[in-house]
C-alpha positions in Angstrom: -0.2 -0.1 -0.1 0.8 3.5 -0.6 1.5 5.4 2.6 0.9 8.7 1.4 -0.3 11.4 3.8 -4.4 12.3 2.7 -6.6 15.4 3.7 -9.7 15.1 4.5 -12.1 15.0 2.0 -15.5 16.8 2.7 -18.5 16.2 0.8 -20.8 19.3 2.4 -20.0 19.3 6.0 -19.5 15.2 5.9 -15.7 13.9 5.8 -15.5 11.0 4.3 -13.2 8.4 5.0 -10.2 7.1 2.8 -9.9 3.3 1.7 -7.7 1.2 0.2 -9.6 0.1 -2.6 -12.6 1.5 -4.6 -14.9 -0.3 -7.1 -15.9 1.7 -10.1 -18.1 -0.2 -13.1 -17.1 -3.2 -11.6 -13.2 -2.8 -11.8 -11.1 -3.0 -8.3 -8.8 0.4 -8.3 -6.0 -0.3 -5.4 -4.6 2.4 -3.5 -1.2 2.7 -4.0 1.7 5.4 -5.4 0.3 4.8 -9.4 -3.2 3.8 -10.5 -3.2 -0.2 -10.0 -6.4 -2.4 -10.8 -6.8 -5.6 -8.8 -7.6 -8.6 -11.2 -8.6 -11.0 -8.6 -12.4 -10.2 -8.7 -12.4 -10.7 -12.2 -10.7 -13.9 -12.1 -13.1 -14.9 -9.5 -16.1 -13.8 -11.3 -14.5 -15.7 -14.4 -14.1 -18.7 -12.7 -17.6 -18.8 -11.6 -19.1 -18.2 -14.5 -17.1 -21.1 -16.2 -17.9 -23.8 -13.5 -21.7 -22.4 -13.9 -21.4 -23.4 -18.2 -19.5 -26.2 -17.2 -22.0 -27.9 -14.8 -24.9 -27.5 -17.0 -23.5 -28.4 -20.1 -22.7 -32.4 -19.4 -25.3 -33.0 -22.3 -24.4 -30.7 -24.9 -22.6 -31.1 -28.1 -19.1 -30.4 -28.6 -19.5 -27.4 -30.7 -21.6 -26.0 -27.7 -19.1 -27.0 -25.2 -17.0 -24.9 -27.2 -18.9 -22.0 -27.8 -20.7 -21.5 -24.4 -17.2 -20.6 -22.7 -15.9 -18.0 -25.3 -19.2 -16.2 -25.4 -20.3 -16.4 -21.6 -17.2 -16.7 -19.2 -14.2 -14.6 -21.6 -16.1 -11.9 -21.9 -16.6 -11.7 -17.8 -12.6 -11.8 -18.0 -12.1 -9.4 -20.3 -14.4 -6.7 -19.2 -13.0 -3.6 -19.1 -9.3 -4.9 -19.9 -8.6 -1.9 -22.7 -9.1 0.7 -19.8 -6.6 -1.2 -17.4 -2.9 -0.4 -17.5 -2.2 -4.1 -16.9 1.5 -5.2 -15.4 3.1 -8.2 -17.3 2.1 -10.8 -14.0 -1.6 -9.4 -14.2 -1.7 -10.2 -18.1 -0.2 -13.8 -17.6 -2.9 -14.5 -15.2 -5.5 -13.5 -17.6 -4.0 -15.5 -20.1 -3.9 -18.5 -17.5 -7.2 -18.4 -16.6 -8.2 -18.3 -20.7 -6.2 -21.3 -21.3 -7.5 -22.9 -18.7 -11.0 -22.9 -20.6 -9.1 -25.1 -23.2 -7.5 -27.5 -20.8 -11.0 -28.3 -18.7 -12.6 -28.6 -22.4 -9.6 -31.0 -23.8 -8.5 -32.7 -20.7 
């Protein structure tokens, strides 16, 4: 965490508390020296969507099994990514999530 001394923020006469992260439009920004985005909530949402798809598609044909994760869970993973300033490690984490779909499909 970035440990800068922040002046109190007032909205009208009410003082607002500072926090370590904010969520805006589903994107988590972490308190640090530079703008940093947290991809952990995105990964959790992605795995929840992926697991839901696979648990309900056991009798689906092969084309559906390939199409459903790309259509639904991948959009969760890539939501707002163009707006992120991601580090290489974060990009690798998101790629590992995507590759995990294909490993699960093809064994």
